[in-house]
C-alpha positions as CSV (number, residue, x, y, z in Angstrom):
1,S,0.0,0.0,0.0
2,R,1.2,3.4,-0.8
3,G,2.9,5.1,2.1
4,S,3.0,2.0,4.3
5,T,6.2,1.0,6.1
6,V,7.3,-2.3,7.6
7,T,10.1,-2.4,10.2
8,Y,11.6,-5.4,12.0
9,E,13.3,-5.4,15.4
10,P,15.0,-8.6,16.5
11,A,14.2,-9.8,20.0
12,G,16.4,-12.8,20.0
13,E,18.1,-15.2,17.5
14,R,14.9,-16.5,16.1
15,E,12.2,-14.0,17.2
16,G,11.3,-10.4,16.8
17,V,8.7,-7.7,16.4
18,L,7.4,-6.6,13.0
19,R,5.7,-3.2,12.9
20,L,3.4,-2.2,10.0
21,R,2.4,1.4,9.6
22,T,0.1,3.0,7.1
23,V,-0.7,6.6,6.2
24,D,-4.5,6.2,6.2
25,R,-6.7,4.3,8.7
26,A,-7.2,0.7,7.6
27,P,-9.9,-1.7,8.6
28,R,-9.1,-4.4,11.2
29,A,-9.3,-7.1,8.5
30,W,-6.4,-5.5,6.6
31,F,-4.1,-5.9,9.5
32,V,-5.3,-9.4,10.3
33,Q,-4.8,-10.6,6.8
34,W,-1.1,-9.6,7.1
35,R,-0.8,-12.6,9.4
36,G,-1.4,-14.8,6.3
37,T,1.3,-12.9,4.4
38,L,3.7,-13.5,7.2
39,R,2.9,-17.2,7.4
40,F,3.6,-17.5,3.7
41,G,7.0,-15.9,4.3
42,F,7.8,-18.8,6.7
43,E,6.8,-21.2,4.0
44,V,9.0,-19.5,1.4
45,A,11.9,-19.5,3.9
46,G,11.3,-23.2,4.7
47,V,11.0,-22.7,8.4
48,T,8.3,-23.4,11.0
49,G,7.1,-20.1,12.4
50,S,4.5,-18.5,14.6
51,I,2.8,-15.2,15.0
52,A,2.1,-14.8,18.7
53,S,0.0,-11.7,18.4
54,C,-1.3,-8.9,16.1
55,D,-1.8,-5.8,18.2
56,I,-3.6,-3.1,16.2
57,D,-3.0,0.5,17.2
58,P,-6.0,2.4,18.5
59,D,-5.7,4.9,15.6
60,A,-6.0,2.0,13.1
61,R,-2.8,3.1,11.3
62,G,-0.5,0.4,12.5
63,A,0.0,-3.0,14.0
64,V,2.6,-4.9,15.9
65,Y,3.2,-8.6,15.2
66,R,5.4,-10.8,17.4
67,V,7.0,-13.5,15.3
68,A,9.2,-16.5,16.0
69,W,10.6,-19.4,14.0
70,L,12.6,-22.6,14.2
71,A,15.6,-23.3,12.0
């Protein structure tokens, strides 16, 4: 999406926090469907992974995903 940013902060060797921000407000479903995109990324990388949470910001312009994976 135009103007969206994705950042990643490691929280260990195989876990971290992914932050998604968008310029405009987005429906809750838009942020939730990103979980599927992240799961697909695990498949592409050939690892077993999990998304522990999807915390959507109150302003509906961002979300935080806690991710982890096994080698």
